[in-house]
C-alpha positions as CSV (number, residue, x, y, z in Angstrom):
1,X,-99.9,-14.6,-69.2
2,X,-103.6,-14.6,-68.8
3,X,-105.7,-11.6,-69.8
4,X,-108.0,-10.2,-67.1
5,X,-110.8,-7.7,-67.9
6,X,-110.6,-5.6,-64.8
7,X,-111.8,-2.0,-64.3
8,X,-111.6,-0.6,-60.7
9,X,-113.7,2.2,-59.5
10,X,-111.1,4.7,-60.3
11,X,-113.5,6.6,-62.5
12,X,-115.5,7.3,-59.3
13,X,-112.3,8.5,-57.7
14,X,-111.7,10.9,-60.6
15,X,-115.2,12.2,-60.5
16,X,-115.1,12.8,-56.8
17,X,-111.8,14.6,-57.0
18,X,-113.4,17.0,-59.5
19,X,-116.3,17.8,-57.2
20,X,-114.1,18.4,-54.2
21,X,-113.9,22.1,-55.3
22,X,-117.6,22.4,-55.3
23,X,-119.0,25.9,-54.9
24,X,-121.6,24.6,-52.4
25,X,-119.1,25.1,-49.6
26,X,-116.7,23.4,-47.2
27,X,-119.3,20.9,-45.9
28,X,-119.8,19.3,-49.3
29,X,-116.1,19.4,-49.9
30,X,-115.6,17.4,-46.7
31,X,-118.2,14.9,-47.7
32,X,-116.5,14.5,-51.1
33,X,-113.1,14.1,-49.5
34,X,-114.4,11.2,-47.4
35,X,-116.0,9.6,-50.4
36,X,-112.7,10.0,-52.3
37,X,-110.8,8.2,-49.5
38,X,-113.4,5.4,-49.5
39,X,-113.1,5.1,-53.3
40,X,-109.3,4.9,-53.1
41,X,-109.5,2.2,-50.4
42,X,-111.9,0.2,-52.5
43,X,-109.6,0.5,-55.5
44,X,-106.6,-0.8,-53.5
45,X,-108.8,-3.7,-52.3
46,X,-109.9,-4.6,-55.8
47,X,-106.3,-4.4,-57.1
48,X,-105.2,-6.8,-54.3
49,X,-108.0,-9.2,-55.1
50,X,-107.1,-9.2,-58.8
51,X,-103.5,-10.0,-58.1
52,X,-104.0,-12.4,-55.2
53,X,-104.6,-15.7,-57.1
54,X,-101.0,-15.6,-58.5
55,X,-99.3,-14.9,-55.2
56,X,-97.9,-17.8,-53.2
57,X,-96.4,-18.4,-49.8
58,X,-92.8,-19.9,-49.7
59,X,-91.3,-21.6,-46.7
60,X,-87.7,-22.8,-46.5
61,X,-86.3,-25.4,-44.2
62,X,-82.7,-25.9,-43.1
63,X,-79.6,-24.3,-44.6
64,X,-77.0,-21.9,-43.2
65,X,-77.8,-19.6,-40.2
66,X,-75.5,-16.8,-41.4
67,X,-74.3,-15.5,-44.8
68,X,-71.4,-13.2,-44.0
69,X,-72.9,-10.6,-41.6
70,X,-76.4,-11.4,-42.8
71,X,-78.6,-13.5,-40.4
72,X,-80.8,-15.8,-42.5
73,X,-84.3,-16.6,-41.6
74,X,-86.7,-19.5,-41.9
75,X,-89.8,-17.2,-41.8
76,X,-92.2,-17.4,-44.7
77,X,-91.8,-15.2,-47.7
78,X,-93.5,-14.7,-51.1
79,X,-93.4,-15.8,-54.7
80,X,-95.3,-15.0,-57.9
81,X,-96.7,-17.6,-60.4
82,X,-95.5,-16.8,-63.9
83,X,-96.7,-19.9,-65.8
84,X,-99.7,-22.0,-65.3
85,X,-97.7,-25.3,-65.2
86,X,-95.9,-24.6,-61.9
87,X,-93.2,-22.0,-62.6
88,X,-92.8,-19.4,-59.8
89,X,-90.4,-16.5,-59.4
90,X,-89.1,-15.1,-56.2
91,X,-86.2,-13.0,-54.8
92,X,-82.9,-14.8,-54.8
93,X,-82.4,-13.4,-51.3
94,X,-85.0,-15.9,-50.0
95,X,-82.6,-18.8,-50.8
96,X,-79.2,-17.5,-49.8
97,X,-79.1,-19.9,-46.9
98,X,-79.1,-22.8,-49.4
99,X,-82.2,-24.4,-47.7
100,X,-82.5,-28.2,-47.7
101,X,-86.2,-28.0,-48.7
102,X,-88.6,-25.4,-50.1
103,X,-92.4,-25.6,-49.7
104,X,-94.9,-23.6,-51.7
105,X,-98.4,-22.9,-50.5
106,X,-100.9,-21.9,-53.2
107,X,-103.7,-19.4,-52.5
108,X,-106.2,-22.3,-52.3
109,X,-104.2,-23.9,-49.5
110,X,-102.6,-26.7,-51.5
111,X,-98.9,-27.3,-50.6
112,X,-96.1,-28.5,-52.9
113,X,-92.4,-29.1,-52.6
114,X,-90.4,-26.9,-54.9
115,X,-87.0,-27.1,-56.5
116,X,-84.8,-24.2,-57.7
117,X,-84.5,-24.3,-61.5
118,X,-82.1,-21.3,-62.0
119,X,-81.3,-17.8,-60.9
120,X,-80.9,-14.6,-62.7
121,X,-77.9,-13.1,-60.8
122,X,-78.1,-9.8,-62.6
123,X,-81.6,-9.0,-61.2
124,X,-81.4,-11.4,-58.3
125,X,-84.5,-13.4,-59.3
126,X,-84.8,-17.1,-58.7
127,X,-87.1,-19.5,-60.7
128,X,-88.9,-22.3,-58.8
129,X,-90.8,-25.3,-60.1
130,X,-93.7,-27.2,-58.5
131,X,-95.6,-30.2,-60.0
132,X,-98.9,-28.4,-60.5
133,X,-101.0,-27.2,-63.4
134,X,-103.8,-24.8,-64.1
135,X,-102.3,-22.1,-61.9
136,X,-103.4,-18.5,-62.2
137,X,-101.0,-16.1,-63.7
138,X,-101.2,-12.3,-63.3
139,X,-101.9,-9.6,-65.8
140,X,-98.8,-7.7,-66.9
141,X,-98.3,-4.0,-66.6
142,X,-95.8,-3.1,-69.4
143,X,-92.7,-1.3,-68.4
144,X,-93.3,1.4,-71.1
145,X,-96.6,2.3,-69.2
146,X,-95.0,3.0,-65.8
147,X,-94.9,6.6,-64.7
148,X,-93.3,8.3,-61.7
149,X,-96.1,9.3,-59.2
150,X,-98.5,6.5,-60.0
151,X,-99.9,4.3,-57.3
152,X,-97.8,1.2,-56.5
153,X,-99.0,-1.6,-54.2
154,X,-96.5,-4.0,-52.6
155,X,-98.1,-7.4,-51.9
156,X,-96.8,-10.4,-49.9
157,X,-98.2,-13.7,-48.7
158,X,-96.6,-14.8,-45.5
159,X,-99.6,-15.5,-43.2
160,X,-102.6,-17.9,-43.3
161,X,-105.0,-15.3,-44.6
162,X,-107.2,-15.2,-47.6
163,X,-105.7,-12.0,-49.0
164,X,-102.0,-10.9,-49.2
165,X,-100.5,-8.3,-47.0
166,X,-100.7,-4.8,-48.5
167,X,-98.4,-1.8,-48.5
168,X,-99.4,1.2,-50.6
169,X,-97.1,3.9,-52.0
170,X,-96.0,5.6,-55.2
171,X,-93.5,4.9,-57.9
172,X,-90.7,7.3,-56.9
173,X,-88.3,6.6,-59.8
174,X,-87.8,4.5,-62.8
175,X,-84.8,2.7,-64.3
176,X,-83.0,2.7,-60.9
177,X,-80.0,0.5,-60.0
178,X,-78.5,1.1,-63.4
179,X,-81.7,0.6,-65.3
180,X,-82.7,-2.7,-63.6
181,X,-85.5,-1.6,-61.2
182,X,-88.6,0.4,-60.4
183,X,-88.3,2.3,-57.1
184,X,-91.2,2.6,-54.8
185,X,-91.8,4.2,-51.4
186,X,-94.2,1.4,-50.4
187,X,-92.9,-0.6,-47.5
188,X,-90.7,-3.4,-48.8
189,X,-89.1,-6.0,-46.4
190,X,-88.1,-9.7,-46.4
191,X,-91.7,-10.8,-45.8
192,X,-92.7,-9.6,-49.3
193,X,-89.5,-10.0,-51.2
194,X,-90.4,-12.1,-54.2
195,X,-94.0,-10.7,-54.2
196,X,-95.5,-8.4,-56.8
197,X,-95.6,-4.7,-57.1
198,X,-98.9,-4.0,-58.7
199,X,-100.6,-0.9,-60.2
200,X,-104.1,0.4,-59.2
201,X,-105.7,-2.1,-61.7
202,X,-104.0,-5.1,-60.1
203,X,-101.6,-5.6,-62.9
204,X,-98.1,-6.7,-62.0
205,X,-95.4,-4.1,-62.6
206,X,-92.5,-6.0,-61.1
207,X,-91.2,-8.4,-58.5
208,X,-89.9,-7.0,-55.2
209,X,-86.2,-7.7,-54.5
210,X,-83.4,-6.1,-52.4
211,X,-81.0,-4.3,-54.7
212,X,-78.2,-1.7,-54.3
213,X,-76.4,0.5,-56.8
214,X,-73.1,0.0,-55.0
215,X,-73.1,-3.8,-54.5
216,X,-74.3,-6.9,-56.3
217,X,-74.4,-9.6,-53.7
218,X,-77.6,-11.6,-52.9
219,X,-78.1,-9.6,-49.7
220,X,-77.2,-6.1,-51.1
221,X,-79.9,-3.6,-50.3
222,X,-81.5,-5.6,-47.5
223,X,-80.5,-2.9,-45.0
224,X,-82.9,-0.5,-46.7
225,X,-86.0,-2.4,-46.0
226,X,-89.0,-0.4,-44.6
227,X,-87.0,2.8,-45.3
228,X,-89.1,4.2,-48.1
229,X,-86.7,2.9,-50.7
230,X,-87.8,-0.4,-52.3
231,X,-87.1,-1.9,-55.6
232,X,-88.9,-4.2,-58.0
233,X,-87.6,-5.8,-61.2
234,X,-90.0,-5.1,-64.1
235,X,-92.0,-8.3,-64.8
236,X,-91.5,-7.9,-68.6
237,X,-87.7,-8.0,-68.1
238,X,-88.1,-11.3,-66.2
239,X,-90.4,-12.8,-68.8
240,X,-87.9,-11.9,-71.5
241,X,-85.3,-14.2,-69.9
242,X,-87.7,-16.8,-68.6
243,X,-87.1,-19.3,-71.4
244,X,-83.4,-19.4,-70.5
245,X,-84.1,-19.8,-66.8
246,X,-86.6,-22.7,-67.5
247,X,-83.7,-24.5,-69.2
248,X,-81.9,-24.5,-65.9
249,X,-79.4,-21.9,-67.0
250,X,-78.1,-19.5,-64.3
251,X,-77.8,-16.0,-65.8
252,X,-74.9,-13.9,-64.7
253,X,-73.9,-10.2,-65.2
254,X,-71.9,-9.6,-68.3
255,X,-68.4,-8.2,-68.0
256,X,-66.4,-6.3,-70.6
257,X,-63.2,-6.3,-68.6
258,X,-62.5,-2.6,-68.3
259,X,-62.1,0.0,-65.6
260,X,-62.4,3.7,-66.1
261,X,-60.4,6.8,-65.1
262,X,-63.2,8.2,-63.1
263,X,-66.2,6.8,-61.1
264,X,-68.0,10.2,-61.3
265,X,-71.4,9.3,-63.0
266,X,-71.5,12.9,-64.4
267,X,-68.1,12.7,-66.1
268,X,-68.3,13.3,-69.8
269,X,-66.7,11.0,-72.5
270,X,-65.8,8.1,-70.3
271,X,-62.2,7.1,-70.8
272,X,-60.8,3.6,-70.3
273,X,-58.2,3.2,-67.6
274,X,-57.4,-0.5,-67.6
275,X,-58.1,-3.3,-69.9
276,X,-58.1,-6.7,-68.1
277,X,-56.0,-9.4,-69.7
278,X,-57.8,-11.9,-71.9
279,X,-61.1,-10.0,-71.4
280,X,-63.7,-9.2,-74.1
281,X,-62.3,-5.6,-74.3
282,X,-58.7,-7.0,-74.5
283,X,-59.7,-9.3,-77.4
284,X,-61.4,-6.4,-79.1
285,X,-58.1,-4.5,-78.8
286,X,-59.5,-1.6,-76.7
287,X,-56.7,0.4,-75.0
288,X,-56.2,2.6,-72.0
289,X,-57.1,6.1,-72.9
290,X,-59.9,5.2,-75.4
291,X,-63.0,7.3,-74.9
292,X,-66.2,5.5,-75.3
293,X,-68.6,7.6,-77.4
294,X,-71.2,5.1,-78.6
295,X,-72.6,1.7,-77.6
296,X,-75.0,-0.2,-79.8
297,X,-75.6,2.9,-81.8
298,X,-76.6,5.0,-78.8
299,X,-74.4,8.1,-78.0
300,X,-72.6,8.0,-74.6
301,X,-72.3,11.4,-73.2
302,X,-71.7,10.7,-69.5
303,X,-70.3,8.0,-67.4
304,X,-73.9,7.2,-66.0
305,X,-75.0,6.4,-69.6
306,X,-72.3,3.9,-70.0
307,X,-73.0,2.3,-66.6
308,X,-76.7,1.9,-67.5
309,X,-75.5,-0.2,-70.5
310,X,-72.7,-2.2,-68.9
311,X,-74.5,-3.0,-65.6
312,X,-77.8,-4.1,-67.2
313,X,-76.4,-6.8,-69.6
314,X,-76.0,-10.5,-69.2
315,X,-73.1,-12.7,-70.2
316,X,-73.3,-13.8,-73.8
317,X,-74.8,-10.5,-75.0
318,X,-72.8,-8.7,-77.7
319,X,-72.1,-5.0,-77.7
320,X,-70.9,-2.8,-80.5
321,X,-68.6,-0.1,-79.0
322,X,-67.3,3.0,-80.7
323,X,-64.2,4.6,-79.1
324,X,-62.3,7.8,-79.9
325,X,-58.6,7.2,-79.9
326,X,-56.7,10.3,-80.7
327,X,-58.2,11.8,-83.8
328,X,-59.9,8.7,-85.1
329,X,-63.0,6.7,-84.2
330,X,-62.9,2.9,-84.0
331,X,-65.8,0.5,-83.8
332,X,-65.3,-2.9,-82.1
333,X,-67.7,-5.8,-81.3
334,X,-67.3,-7.6,-78.0
335,X,-69.3,-10.4,-76.3
336,X,-69.7,-10.1,-72.6
337,X,-68.5,-12.9,-70.2
338,X,-69.4,-13.8,-66.6
339,X,-65.8,-14.0,-65.5
340,X,-62.4,-12.6,-66.6
341,X,-59.1,-14.1,-65.6
342,X,-58.1,-13.1,-62.0
343,X,-56.0,-10.0,-61.8
344,X,-52.4,-10.3,-60.8
345,X,-49.8,-7.5,-60.8
346,X,-46.2,-7.9,-62.0
347,X,-43.4,-7.3,-59.5
348,X,-40.0,-5.6,-60.0
349,X,-38.7,-6.2,-56.5
350,X,-37.9,-2.8,-55.1
351,X,-39.0,-0.5,-52.3
352,X,-38.9,3.2,-53.3
353,X,-37.4,5.8,-51.0
354,X,-40.1,7.9,-49.3
355,X,-38.8,11.3,-50.3
356,X,-41.0,14.3,-51.1
357,X,-40.4,16.7,-53.9
358,X,-37.8,14.5,-55.6
359,X,-37.6,14.6,-59.4
360,X,-35.8,12.8,-62.1
361,X,-36.7,9.2,-61.3
362,X,-37.5,6.7,-58.5
363,X,-34.7,6.2,-55.9
364,X,-34.4,2.6,-54.7
365,X,-34.6,2.2,-50.9
366,X,-34.4,-1.6,-50.8
367,X,-34.0,-4.5,-53.3
368,X,-35.9,-7.8,-52.5
369,X,-33.6,-10.8,-52.5
370,X,-34.1,-13.2,-55.4
371,X,-36.4,-10.7,-57.2
372,X,-36.2,-9.6,-60.8
373,X,-34.5,-6.4,-59.7
374,X,-31.9,-8.4,-57.6
375,X,-31.2,-10.6,-60.6
376,X,-30.6,-7.5,-62.7
377,X,-28.2,-6.3,-60.1
378,X,-30.1,-3.2,-59.0
379,X,-28.9,-1.8,-55.6
380,X,-30.1,0.5,-52.9
381,X,-29.5,4.1,-54.0
382,X,-30.0,3.4,-57.7
383,X,-32.5,5.7,-59.5
384,X,-35.0,4.2,-62.0
385,X,-35.5,6.8,-64.7
386,X,-37.7,5.0,-67.2
387,X,-39.6,1.8,-67.9
388,X,-39.8,0.7,-71.6
389,X,-38.7,4.2,-72.6
390,X,-41.4,5.9,-70.6
391,X,-40.2,8.4,-68.0
392,X,-41.0,7.4,-64.4
393,X,-40.8,10.6,-62.4
394,X,-42.4,9.3,-59.2
395,X,-42.8,6.0,-57.3
396,X,-46.6,6.4,-57.9
397,X,-46.1,6.4,-61.6
398,X,-43.8,3.4,-61.5
399,X,-46.2,1.4,-59.4
400,X,-49.1,2.2,-61.6
401,X,-47.1,1.1,-64.7
402,X,-45.9,-2.1,-63.2
403,X,-49.3,-2.9,-61.9
404,X,-50.6,-2.9,-65.5
405,X,-48.1,-5.6,-66.4
406,X,-48.4,-9.3,-65.6
407,X,-45.8,-11.7,-64.2
408,X,-43.5,-13.1,-66.8
409,X,-43.7,-9.9,-69.0
410,X,-40.3,-8.5,-69.9
411,X,-39.4,-4.9,-69.4
412,X,-36.4,-2.6,-69.8
413,X,-35.3,-0.1,-67.1
414,X,-33.1,2.9,-67.5
415,X,-31.1,3.1,-64.2
416,X,-28.7,5.7,-62.9
417,X,-25.9,5.0,-60.4
418,X,-23.2,7.4,-59.4
419,X,-24.0,9.7,-62.3
420,X,-23.8,6.9,-64.9
421,X,-26.8,5.5,-66.8
422,X,-27.4,1.9,-68.0
423,X,-30.3,-0.1,-69.3
424,X,-31.2,-3.5,-67.8
425,X,-33.7,-6.1,-69.1
426,X,-35.7,-8.2,-66.7
427,X,-38.7,-10.5,-66.5
428,X,-41.4,-9.5,-63.9
429,X,-42.4,-12.0,-61.2
430,X,-45.3,-12.4,-58.9
431,X,-45.4,-10.5,-55.6
432,X,-43.5,-12.8,-53.1
433,X,-45.1,-14.3,-50.0
434,X,-41.9,-14.0,-47.9
435,X,-41.2,-11.1,-45.6
436,X,-37.7,-9.6,-46.1
437,X,-35.5,-10.5,-43.0
438,X,-33.1,-7.6,-43.3
439,X,-35.3,-4.6,-44.2
440,X,-33.8,-1.4,-42.7
441,X,-36.2,1.1,-41.2
442,X,-37.1,3.9,-43.6
443,X,-37.1,6.5,-40.8
444,X,-34.0,8.1,-39.2
445,X,-33.3,6.6,-35.8
446,X,-34.0,8.9,-32.8
447,X,-30.9,10.2,-31.0
448,X,-30.2,9.2,-27.5
449,X,-32.4,10.9,-24.9
450,X,-30.8,13.4,-22.5
451,X,-31.4,13.1,-18.8
452,X,-34.6,15.1,-18.9
453,X,-36.1,12.5,-21.4
454,X,-36.5,15.1,-24.1
455,X,-34.7,15.2,-27.4
456,X,-34.0,18.1,-29.7
457,X,-35.5,16.1,-32.5
458,X,-38.8,15.6,-30.7
459,X,-38.9,19.3,-29.6
460,X,-38.2,20.4,-33.1
461,X,-40.9,18.2,-34.5
462,X,-43.5,19.6,-32.1
463,X,-42.4,23.1,-32.9
464,X,-43.0,22.5,-36.6
465,X,-46.3,20.6,-36.2
466,X,-49.0,22.4,-38.1
467,X,-52.1,23.5,-36.1
468,X,-55.6,22.2,-37.1
469,X,-58.6,24.3,-38.0
470,X,-59.3,25.0,-34.3
471,X,-55.7,26.2,-33.7
472,X,-54.7,23.0,-31.9
473,X,-51.6,21.0,-32.8
474,X,-52.0,17.3,-33.4
475,X,-51.4,15.2,-30.3
476,X,-48.2,13.3,-29.8
477,X,-47.7,10.1,-27.8
478,X,-50.4,7.9,-26.5
479,X,-53.8,9.5,-26.1
480,X,-57.6,8.9,-26.2
481,X,-60.1,10.9,-28.2
482,X,-63.6,11.0,-29.7
483,X,-64.6,11.7,-33.3
484,X,-67.2,14.4,-33.8
485,X,-70.6,12.9,-34.3
486,X,-69.8,9.7,-32.5
487,X,-70.1,8.7,-28.8
488,X,-67.5,6.0,-28.8
489,X,-63.8,6.5,-28.1
490,X,-60.6,5.6,-29.8
491,X,-57.0,5.6,-28.6
492,X,-53.9,6.2,-30.6
493,X,-50.1,6.3,-30.4
494,X,-48.0,8.8,-32.4
495,X,-44.2,8.6,-31.9
496,X,-42.6,11.6,-30.3
497,X,-40.5,12.3,-33.4
498,X,-43.6,12.6,-35.6
499,X,-43.2,15.3,-38.2
500,X,-45.2,16.4,-41.3
501,X,-42.0,16.4,-43.3
502,X,-42.3,12.7,-44.1
503,X,-45.1,10.2,-44.7
504,X,-46.0,7.6,-42.1
505,X,-47.5,4.1,-42.1
506,X,-50.7,3.5,-40.2
507,X,-51.8,0.4,-38.3
508,X,-55.5,0.3,-37.4
509,X,-56.1,-2.1,-34.5
510,X,-59.6,-3.8,-34.2
511,X,-60.0,-5.4,-30.8
512,X,-61.7,-8.8,-30.3
513,X,-64.9,-9.3,-28.3
514,X,-65.0,-8.3,-24.6
515,X,-61.4,-6.8,-24.4
516,X,-59.7,-3.9,-26.0
517,X,-56.2,-5.5,-25.5
518,X,-55.0,-1.9,-25.3
519,X,-52.1,-2.5,-22.9
520,X,-50.9,-5.6,-24.9
521,X,-51.0,-3.8,-28.3
522,X,-49.4,-0.6,-27.0
523,X,-46.6,-2.5,-25.2
524,X,-45.8,-4.8,-28.1
525,X,-46.0,-2.2,-30.8
526,X,-44.6,1.0,-29.2
527,X,-40.9,0.5,-29.9
528,X,-41.6,-0.9,-33.3
529,X,-43.7,2.1,-34.2
530,X,-40.9,4.4,-33.0
531,X,-38.3,2.5,-35.1
532,X,-40.3,2.1,-38.3
533,X,-42.4,5.3,-38.4
534,X,-45.8,3.6,-37.8
535,X,-48.8,5.3,-36.3
536,X,-51.2,3.2,-34.2
537,X,-54.9,3.9,-34.2
538,X,-57.4,1.8,-32.2
539,X,-61.2,2.4,-32.5
540,X,-63.4,0.9,-29.8
541,X,-66.7,-0.7,-30.4
542,X,-69.7,1.2,-29.1
543,X,-70.7,-1.5,-26.7
544,X,-67.1,-2.0,-25.5
545,X,-67.5,-5.7,-26.3
546,X,-68.5,-6.9,-29.7
547,X,-68.6,-5.1,-33.1
548,X,-71.8,-4.7,-35.0
549,X,-72.1,-4.5,-38.8
550,X,-73.1,-0.8,-38.9
551,X,-69.9,0.2,-37.1
552,X,-67.8,-0.3,-40.3
553,X,-68.6,3.3,-41.2
554,X,-67.4,4.5,-37.8
555,X,-64.1,2.8,-38.3
556,X,-63.8,4.3,-41.8
557,X,-64.6,7.8,-40.5
558,X,-62.0,7.5,-37.7
559,X,-59.3,6.4,-40.1
560,X,-60.1,9.1,-42.6
561,X,-60.1,11.8,-39.9
562,X,-56.8,10.5,-38.4
563,X,-55.1,10.2,-41.8
564,X,-56.0,13.8,-42.7
565,X,-54.6,15.1,-39.4
566,X,-51.3,13.1,-39.6
567,X,-49.4,12.6,-42.8
568,X,-50.3,9.0,-43.5
569,X,-49.3,7.4,-46.7
570,X,-52.4,6.2,-48.6
571,X,-50.7,3.0,-49.7
572,X,-49.5,2.0,-46.3
573,X,-52.7,1.8,-44.2
574,X,-53.2,-1.7,-42.7
575,X,-56.1,-2.9,-40.6
576,X,-55.3,-5.6,-38.0
577,X,-57.3,-7.8,-35.7
578,X,-57.1,-10.8,-33.5
579,X,-59.7,-13.6,-33.3
580,X,-63.2,-12.3,-34.1
581,X,-61.7,-8.8,-34.2
582,X,-59.8,-10.0,-37.3
583,X,-63.1,-11.1,-38.8
584,X,-64.5,-7.7,-38.4
585,X,-61.3,-6.1,-39.6
586,X,-61.5,-8.0,-42.9
587,X,-65.2,-6.9,-43.3
588,X,-64.2,-3.3,-42.9
589,X,-61.3,-3.6,-45.3
590,X,-63.2,-5.3,-48.0
591,X,-66.2,-2.9,-47.6
592,X,-63.9,0.1,-47.8
593,X,-61.2,-1.2,-50.2
594,X,-60.2,2.3,-51.3
595,X,-58.9,3.0,-47.8
596,X,-57.0,-0.1,-46.7
597,X,-54.0,-1.5,-48.6
598,X,-53.1,-4.1,-46.0
599,X,-55.0,-6.6,-43.9
600,X,-53.3,-8.5,-41.0
601,X,-55.4,-11.2,-39.4
602,X,-54.1,-13.0,-36.3
603,X,-55.6,-16.2,-34.9
604,X,-58.4,-16.3,-37.5
605,X,-59.2,-16.7,-41.2
606,X,-62.1,-15.3,-43.2
607,X,-65.6,-16.4,-42.4
608,X,-66.9,-15.5,-45.9
609,X,-65.5,-15.6,-49.4
610,X,-63.2,-12.8,-50.3
611,X,-64.1,-10.4,-53.1
612,X,-62.5,-10.4,-56.5
613,X,-58.9,-9.0,-56.6
614,X,-59.4,-5.8,-58.5
615,X,-56.6,-3.6,-60.0
616,X,-58.3,-0.5,-58.8
617,X,-57.8,-1.6,-55.1
618,X,-54.3,-2.7,-54.2
619,X,-54.8,-5.0,-51.2
620,X,-52.3,-7.4,-49.6
621,X,-53.0,-9.8,-46.7
622,X,-50.9,-11.3,-43.9
623,X,-52.3,-14.3,-42.0
624,X,-50.7,-15.1,-38.6
625,X,-51.4,-18.1,-36.3
626,X,-49.6,-20.4,-33.9
627,X,-48.7,-24.0,-34.9
628,X,-50.8,-25.1,-31.9
629,X,-53.7,-22.8,-32.6
630,X,-57.0,-24.6,-33.6
631,X,-57.7,-21.7,-36.0
632,X,-54.6,-22.6,-38.1
633,X,-56.6,-24.9,-40.3
634,X,-59.1,-22.2,-41.1
635,X,-56.2,-19.8,-41.7
636,X,-54.7,-22.3,-44.2
637,X,-58.0,-22.6,-46.1
638,X,-58.3,-18.8,-46.2
639,X,-54.7,-18.5,-47.6
640,X,-55.6,-21.0,-50.3
641,X,-58.8,-19.1,-51.2
642,X,-56.9,-15.8,-51.4
643,X,-54.1,-17.3,-53.5
644,X,-56.7,-18.6,-56.0
645,X,-58.0,-15.0,-56.4
646,X,-54.4,-13.9,-57.0
647,X,-54.3,-11.6,-53.9
648,X,-50.7,-11.1,-52.6
649,X,-50.8,-13.2,-49.3
650,X,-48.3,-14.2,-46.7
651,X,-49.0,-16.9,-44.1
652,X,-47.0,-17.1,-40.9
653,X,-47.2,-20.1,-38.5
654,X,-45.4,-19.2,-35.3
655,X,-43.7,-21.8,-33.2
656,X,-44.9,-22.5,-29.6
657,X,-48.0,-20.3,-30.0
658,X,-51.6,-21.4,-29.4
659,X,-54.7,-19.3,-29.8
660,X,-53.1,-16.2,-28.5
661,X,-51.8,-12.9,-29.8
662,X,-48.2,-13.0,-31.3
663,X,-45.4,-12.5,-28.8
664,X,-42.9,-9.6,-28.8
665,X,-40.3,-11.3,-30.9
666,X,-42.8,-11.9,-33.7
667,X,-44.1,-8.3,-33.9
668,X,-41.2,-7.1,-36.0
669,X,-42.2,-9.5,-38.7
670,X,-45.6,-8.0,-38.9
671,X,-44.1,-4.5,-38.9
672,X,-41.6,-5.4,-41.7
673,X,-44.6,-6.6,-43.8
674,X,-46.4,-3.4,-43.2
675,X,-43.3,-1.4,-43.9
676,X,-43.1,-3.0,-47.4
677,X,-46.7,-2.5,-48.5
678,X,-45.5,0.1,-51.1
679,X,-43.2,-2.5,-52.8
680,X,-43.1,-2.4,-56.6
């Protein structure tokens, strides 16, 4: 980097600030205040002029129009020269459309085609190369010199002007986004992504990029632009990895292959929950329950400390980790990787009974044909008492234990039948793609209705229904409602025999564009909901036609509120949509993975790549289309992509069906799949 001798008129600013409190009275103070403002303005101008020769304009041509829900743009954006022989860095966001060509315009007006050399996917920085030499590089502001409260100036070059665009603010925080970024309140948007954040002397502190603490995609954080929350990756961090980028090596975030028992950043002594098979942590022989107390010699007191370490490292970096296991401390070395083998749960082949307050094991409701449990001759009514000599008091405990094992692993079960105990050995399989044909309903069938249409069971359920905070009892039957804080409406169906004495499945319907399909969905699902104990919830888009990306939070809030009111099983909530309603349903489900365990897509596949299958979020998918539906090809490609990620997926191709919603005779298949989401 070049060295620039640059001294702004900040000394004048300091002097004037000292004279503002002059004893000569308000008039002089007002004059001094005006002079101070002029001095500040001049300092900003000089800082901009100092940085300007290293800021370039970038134009992209061609490529994709949409990336997921993000509309891409061909508008100009910004880059920063980092080496005199034609190396330029910019935000990776500027190239998510995979443009067919990239054009760089230098401050002197010369234009060059550029090629992408490599991308740092941890910090979302892309390195470009143009065939030019003698370019001007900026002066570096060291990360160690940055202070909260100091001036920060966001610069961009997107117009045919002599000087860059300017937005002035302050550094509002350091080491944000798990230690990767400077935070500024200067306005940051796609027009200056890739441009520099400079200090009052014109030295570059960092490169402006969209980032998010919760997500790591190329578009994560874009929604915050012009919000007073902007991020810049420190330039000295970029320069540190520049030699690797110049070699054409994409840099990816490093993974240890562990999950933790809590996501609370303030939790003390982070304890490992799961160790992914064949991951660096697995090879280092770390175990569930180990408490991480030190990394690379630095004490780890809270979960946030550990996240700063793990989320700011690249693949190939080596960590020395000290864990507390019981009364001893163990130190292990592990080298981070970019990918760990796809997660896949083992499968016993049973559905547990949905009883509350039961003790002494897991009672089997149903045994899947041809499953490991069936081959071991387990039957409905058996009680699984232990697995590998560990007591299994609840279905939740059994599911958790089996989910930590892989297909082909062997286990021993202690099983009770008619008061007698026996031990069976079996080999776990993968979760099957087939839907059981003869799955009995888990709920008790309603008695015949008397002449007045009312049953004693329904009346008894209503009598025992608990009131909410306002003293009102939950509604039964088909009804419309609004969630507090939202203008839009949702409708729902709750069977007449609903009771808080048992848990219920929930199907969340997402309508396609221009039609709610309310009558169709209600008529085709009502009797199935009554028979299998399914609640039906249908949010409506605000426009009444299409869904917008920011409505994912609305759907989430409606589901949470409804689930809290009615006794919904957390592992039997499925979201369901037809056509582009299915596309939006998948977006909601993957964005709020902790809420939805099932995804049913009819007449559509996924429009973007699914996320990684993670053990913390148990999600299963059902893809439905007609043999004569043009969307079936996309559905098949989606199923293949999901299988490759080891998600449990079932694909149904229905006879004599085009691009239309499944007919009455097919709905029970969907319901049986939903009814078996809690399979183990």
